[in-house]
N, C-alpha and C positions, 0 to 999 in steps of 0.2 A: 596515627597513632590510637592505640586502644584507648578506651577507657574505663578504669576501673576504682573506686575506692580500696583503702587500704584496709580495710575488714571483710568485704567481699574475695579481696586478692590471695591475705592471710590464709581462709577457709579454704580457696581452691590450691592451696600450696598443700594442705594440712589433708585433702581432699586427693592428691595423687602420692601424698606423702602412703598415706592407707590405703592405695591399691597398691603399691610394690608390695614385691613378694616375700613371705614373711621370710625366707632363707634370707635376703640381700639386708633387711633391718635387725631380725635378730641379735646377728653379735654386732650391733654399736653397742659401747659401751662408753659411757660418762661423754653421752654428744646430746647438744643441742640444736635445734632447727629455729632458728630467726629471719624472720621477714625484713628489712629495710626499704626504705624507699630506693636508697643510691649509696656506693661507696663511696669514704669518706677522701678517696683521690680523686674522687668526682669521674670515675671511667665510664662514660657512656654504654659501653658496649659490655662489660662484666655482667654478666647474669648469674653467677653464685659466686661465691667462696668456700674452700676448707679451709677454717683457720684451727689448727689445732697440729697432736701427734700421729701421723698413722701407725697401725698395728704394728708397720715390718720398722718402727723407728720406738718404737715405745720401750726397750733395753733401758732409757733413762727412768719410765715412767711407771710408777705404781707404788709412789710413796703417801697417796692418800693426804695430800694437798694439791692437787690439779686442781683446775679451774675444767671443768665441762667443755671438750672440741666445739668448733660451732660451725656448723652450713649454714650461709649465710646465703639466701634465697634475694634477691634486688631486682623490687618490684618496677620503677621509671622501667629501666632495659628493659624486661620482659615486654611492656606493656608499648615501647616505640617500635619492638622488635617482630610483633604479630598482628596479623590483619586482623583476626574473627577469633572466638571464643577456639574453637577447638584447636588451631595453633596454639593460642598460650596453655591450653591442657599440656599438648604435646610436649612445646617448651619445657616448661615444668618440671616436666618429668626429664625430659631428655636434662637437665639441669642437676636434679635431682639426683638421678643415676650417677652422672657427671663427679657430682661431689660425694659423696657416700662411697663411689670407686677410690677417691683420694684418701680416704678414709682407711680403707685397705689394703695399698698402699702401691695401686696404680698410679702411670705415670701417665701424662700428656701424650703423649704419644704412642705407648699402648692403647688408648682410648682413642685420638684418631684410627688406627689399626681396627678395632673395633667399633667405629661408627657411632663412641659418644661423646664424640665433641668435633 
C-alpha cells in the first residue's frame, strides 16, 4: 500500500484536476470537489462518488436553493490500489474523469465502453 498523508493527497487531486482539459471542467456548475479518507459505508474499493443531479436530470433543478453537487475522491482506496506515485496520479485522473462524466449524465455502462470505468 502506498503511503501519503491527507494534505499531500489533496494537493495531488488538485493538481490532477488542474491538468484536465478546460472544456471538461468549464461546464461544471455548482460542483465542489472533496477529498475524504473513506466512504461512509466503509466500501474499501470505492474510489470516487458523484453526489448530485446530472445535467440530464436538472429539469427539477435551478431554484437557487440547491446545495452544490459533490465529487468525492477517497484517499484510502486510491492508496490501497496503487503501487507508486505514477499509478496514483493515473488512478486519480481516471476517477476525476469518471465522476465528472456522471455530472454530464454519462452512466457506468457508457463509461465502460469508453474505457473510463
